[in-house]
C-alpha positions in Angstrom: 114.8 127.1 123.0 111.7 129.3 122.5 108.6 127.5 121.6 105.0 128.7 121.3 102.1 126.7 122.6 99.3 127.0 120.0 95.9 127.1 121.7 92.3 127.8 120.8 92.9 131.4 121.9 95.9 132.1 119.6 95.5 129.7 116.7 93.8 132.3 114.5 96.8 134.7 114.8 99.6 132.1 114.6 100.9 130.1 111.6 100.7 126.3 111.9 104.0 125.4 110.3 102.9 122.7 107.8 100.8 125.3 106.0 103.6 127.7 105.3 103.7 128.5 101.7 100.2 127.0 101.1 98.7 130.3 99.7 96.8 128.4 97.0 95.1 126.4 99.8 93.8 129.1 102.0 90.4 127.5 102.5 92.1 124.2 103.4 94.4 125.9 105.8 91.4 127.4 107.6 89.8 123.9 107.7 93.0 122.5 109.2 93.0 125.2 111.9 89.3 124.4 112.6 90.2 120.7 112.9 93.0 121.5 115.3 90.8 123.8 117.4 88.2 121.0 117.8 90.9 118.4 118.6 92.2 120.6 121.4 88.9 119.8 123.1 90.1 116.2 122.9 93.5 116.9 124.4 95.6 117.8 121.4 98.7 119.7 122.1 100.6 121.8 119.6 104.0 123.4 120.1 106.1 125.2 117.4 109.3 127.1 117.3 108.8 130.8 117.7 110.0 131.5 114.2 108.5 131.3 110.7 109.7 127.7 110.3 108.5 124.1 110.0 109.5 123.0 113.5 106.7 121.6 115.6 105.0 118.8 117.4 101.4 117.7 117.6 100.3 115.0 120.0 97.1 113.8 121.8 95.7 110.8 123.7 95.7 107.8 121.5 92.1 107.0 122.2 91.1 110.3 120.6 93.6 110.1 117.7 92.3 109.9 114.2 94.3 106.8 113.3 93.4 103.1 113.5 95.6 102.0 116.4 94.9 100.3 119.7 96.9 102.1 122.4 94.9 102.7 125.6 96.3 105.2 127.9 99.1 106.1 125.5 100.0 109.5 124.0 100.0 109.5 120.2 102.4 111.8 118.4 100.6 112.9 115.3 103.5 114.8 113.8 107.1 115.8 114.8 108.7 117.9 112.1 112.0 119.7 111.9 113.0 121.0 108.5 115.6 123.1 106.7 118.3 125.0 108.6 116.8 124.1 112.0 117.9 120.4 111.6 120.7 119.3 113.9 119.9 121.8 116.6 118.2 119.5 119.1 114.6 120.5 118.3 113.3 117.0 117.8 114.7 115.8 121.1 113.4 118.9 123.0 109.9 118.6 121.5 109.8 114.9 122.1 110.9 115.5 125.7 108.0 117.9 126.2 105.6 115.2 125.0 107.1 112.5 127.2 106.9 114.8 130.3 103.3 115.7 129.5 102.3 112.0 129.1 104.0 111.0 132.4 102.3 113.9 134.2 98.9 112.6 132.9 99.7 109.1 134.2 99.9 107.6 130.8 101.6 104.3 129.9 103.8 105.5 127.1 104.1 107.1 123.6 103.2 105.8 120.2 104.0 107.1 116.7 103.6 105.8 113.2 106.8 105.6 111.1 107.9 104.0 107.8 110.2 101.0 107.4 112.6 103.6 105.9 112.6 107.3 105.3 109.5 108.2 103.3 107.7 111.5 102.5 105.4 112.5 105.4 106.6 109.6 107.6 109.3 109.8 110.2 112.6 108.0 109.8 112.5 105.0 112.2 116.2 105.4 113.1 115.5 108.5 115.1 112.8 106.9 117.1 114.7 103.7 117.9 117.7 105.9 118.9 115.3 107.6 121.3 114.4 104.3 122.9 111.3 103.4 120.9 110.6 99.8 119.8 108.8 98.7 116.7 105.8 96.7 118.0 103.5 96.2 115.0 103.6 96.5 111.2 101.0 97.0 108.4 101.6 96.6 104.7 103.3 97.9 102.7 105.6 99.9 104.9 103.9 101.2 108.1 105.4 100.5 111.5 104.2 101.4 115.0 107.0 102.8 117.2 106.3 102.5 120.9 108.0 103.9 124.0 106.6 102.0 127.1 107.0 103.6 130.5 106.6 100.2 132.2 106.8 96.5 131.3 103.2 96.1 132.5 101.8 98.5 129.9 99.5 97.2 127.2 101.2 96.4 123.9 99.9 98.8 121.3 98.9 97.6 117.8 97.3 98.6 114.5 93.6 97.8 114.4 92.5 94.8 112.3 90.6 96.9 109.7 93.9 98.1 108.2 94.8 94.5 107.3 91.6 93.7 105.4 91.6 94.1 101.6 89.5 97.0 100.2 86.8 95.8 97.9 86.3 98.8 95.6 87.3 99.5 92.0 89.1 102.5 90.6 90.9 105.2 92.6 89.7 105.4 96.2 91.2 108.0 98.5 90.6 108.4 102.3 91.6 111.7 103.8 91.1 114.0 106.7 91.5 117.8 107.2 94.7 117.0 109.2 96.8 118.2 106.2 95.7 121.3 104.1 97.6 119.9 101.1 95.5 116.7 101.1 92.2 118.7 101.2 93.4 121.1 98.6 94.3 118.4 96.0 91.2 116.2 95.9 89.3 118.1 93.2 92.4 118.3 91.0 93.0 114.6 91.3 89.4 113.8 90.5 89.7 115.8 87.3 92.8 113.8 86.3 91.1 110.5 87.0 88.1 111.6 85.0 90.4 112.4 82.0 91.7 108.8 82.2 88.2 107.4 82.4 89.0 105.9 85.9 86.4 105.7 88.6 87.2 108.0 91.5 85.8 108.2 95.0 87.2 110.3 97.9 86.0 109.6 101.4 86.5 112.5 103.8 86.8 111.1 107.3 84.9 113.5 109.6 85.1 111.9 113.0 87.5 110.0 115.2 85.4 106.8 115.0 85.4 106.9 111.2 89.2 107.4 111.1 89.8 104.6 113.6 87.8 102.3 111.4 89.4 103.3 108.2 91.2 100.8 106.0 94.4 102.9 105.8 96.9 103.5 108.5 97.7 107.0 107.3 94.3 108.6 107.5 95.6 112.0 106.4 95.8 110.6 102.9 95.5 107.0 101.7 95.2 106.1 98.0 94.0 102.7 96.7 93.6 101.4 93.2 91.3 98.5 92.5 91.4 97.6 96.2 95.2 97.7 96.5 96.9 100.3 98.7 99.2 102.4 96.6 100.5 105.3 98.7 100.1 107.6 101.6 101.9 110.4 99.8 99.8 113.4 98.9 100.3 113.6 95.1 100.8 116.5 92.8 98.8 116.5 89.5 101.9 115.5 87.5 102.8 112.6 89.9 99.2 111.4 89.9 99.1 111.4 86.1 102.3 109.3 86.0 100.8 106.9 88.5 97.7 106.4 86.4 99.7 105.8 83.3 101.4 102.9 85.1 98.1 101.5 86.3 95.9 101.9 83.3 95.9 102.9 79.6 95.2 106.6 78.9 92.2 107.0 76.5 93.3 107.9 73.0 
């Protein structure tokens, strides 16, 4: 199978899979590429299928990952995505094997990845990971799980950091996000306009460093939406879906 290794040298010329079809978010796509370029200095690796398709893997050392997990000397898989007609062709296994081989060559203790309790948008289906030998070693409400593949019994047991289990003390809509996803970046202004029309307080925190992300109150730092301190969803919302959500949470002004 022919995969391309996306590097700092070729990232400007190559597409980055998740941004395919995101023409309305061109600025956000450039920001995503810049974020990837900087993370490559921290050890991020990006492979994708040599086609115009959403078939790729992103991974990096967990200590440098922009997620609130404790997994010293583990590799963190940020995203493994195989979509459309390319499903069922072994791409997930091949890309995962590349990550495992790389981690072992670096002398790491294992692999970690965030999944959902069930198949959810943007989150991996846990069944694939358990089939590949991963074990669920920690959970965070309402549906996040930490899938772990340990290379030895002596390896440290990874976990979510305590800050994701502390209630958020802030009213209205609060969103935490990073440039990891161009769709998240591209939607913030639109969501704020909708919240304003409902008379709902809105605050978006853009996480701009690994330390900020690791101390965030949400497991899924790409996008985490809270309302009156309660975590609502990690799903990046369209304007219509956000409007419907606010209608269930509050009363639209007459």
